[in-house]
KOLLOGU-899957 format. One record per residue (C-alpha): x, y, z; residue in three letters. Coordinates in steps of 0.02 Angstrom, whole numbers, padded with zeros to 5 digits, always signed. Example, Ala and Ser with C-alpha at 12.3 -4.5 7.8 and 13.67 -1.06 7.14 Angstrom:
REM KOLLOGU-899957
+00615-00225+00390ALA +00684-00053+00357SER 
***
This chain:
REM KOLLOGU-899957
-01469+00487-03092MET -01410+00337-03004ALA -01530+00194-02979ALA -01601+00174-02805ALA -01542+00006-02719VAL -01683-00108-02666SER -01691-00190-02485ARG -01819-00303-02545ARG -01758-00495-02571PRO -01754-00558-02750PRO -01925-00606-02812GLY -02031-00467-02744GLY -02134-00442-02588CYS -02189-00632-02575ASP -02015-00661-02497ARG -02010-00517-02381ARG -02084-00616-02238ALA -01950-00760-02260ALA -01809-00628-02225TRP -01841-00636-02034PRO -01831-00837-02041GLU -01673-00823-02144ALA -01591-00713-02021ARG -01642-00817-01875TYR -01581-00974-01957GLU -01418-00884-01997GLN -01385-00834-01822THR -01430-01019-01754GLU -01308-01079-01888SER -01164-00963-01824ILE -01213-01013-01640SER -01202-01197-01675LEU -01044-01182-01765ALA -00965-01079-01609PHE -01024-01200-01494VAL -00962-01341-01596THR -00789-01260-01601ALA -00784-01234-01407LEU -00806-01428-01399GLN -00655-01468-01487VAL -00546-01377-01356LEU -00452-01453-01218PRO -00541-01416-01042PRO -00410-01303-00981ARG -00405-01200-01144GLN -00597-01200-01130LEU -00601-01144-00966ALA -00474-00995-00987VAL -00566-00938-01148LEU -00726-00945-01055THR -00662-00847-00900LEU -00557-00720-00994CYS -00637-00683-01156ASP -00826-00743-01167ILE -00861-00682-00989LEU -00747-00530-00994ARG -00892-00414-01004ASP -00982-00487-00866VAL -00912-00510-00740PRO -00741-00461-00813GLY -00606-00580-00752PHE -00420-00546-00779ARG -00292-00668-00801ALA -00228-00651-00626SER -00410-00682-00555GLU -00428-00844-00678VAL -00252-00899-00629ALA -00312-00911-00456GLY -00477-00983-00490MET -00370-01125-00577LEU -00244-01131-00457ASP -00113-01088-00602SER +00004-00948-00642THR -00036-00797-00751VAL +00083-00864-00883GLU +00001-01026-00889SER -00176-00945-00910VAL -00108-00822-01048ASN -00035-00964-01142SER -00194-01069-01135ALA -00289-00926-01183PHE -00180-00893-01345LYS -00185-01073-01381ARG -00372-01088-01363ALA -00395-00927-01476ARG -00276-00991-01611ALA -00373-01160-01615SER -00524-01060-01646LEU -00443-00972-01791GLN -00389-01128-01863ARG -00569-01200-01849LEU -00624-01036-01929ARG -00525-01073-02086LYS 
***
């Protein structure tokens, strides 16, 4: 018979109360790292990334709409978007 996998933290029941705290701290750490990474981007890449990707679900701007907002071309917006995502990928590593 296979052994049951425990979902309790190592060290027994005493540490169970610390799990929500650890999870909160991890979430905060990831959020802070993301904001820090965004601050490294040039202003235009940050604007395009924010409008095309971060706010994609609400309100859902397309590249053509972002181009109009930034008085730019769709090609320029797409290029800035790709550069911004590539910069964030490099920072992840």
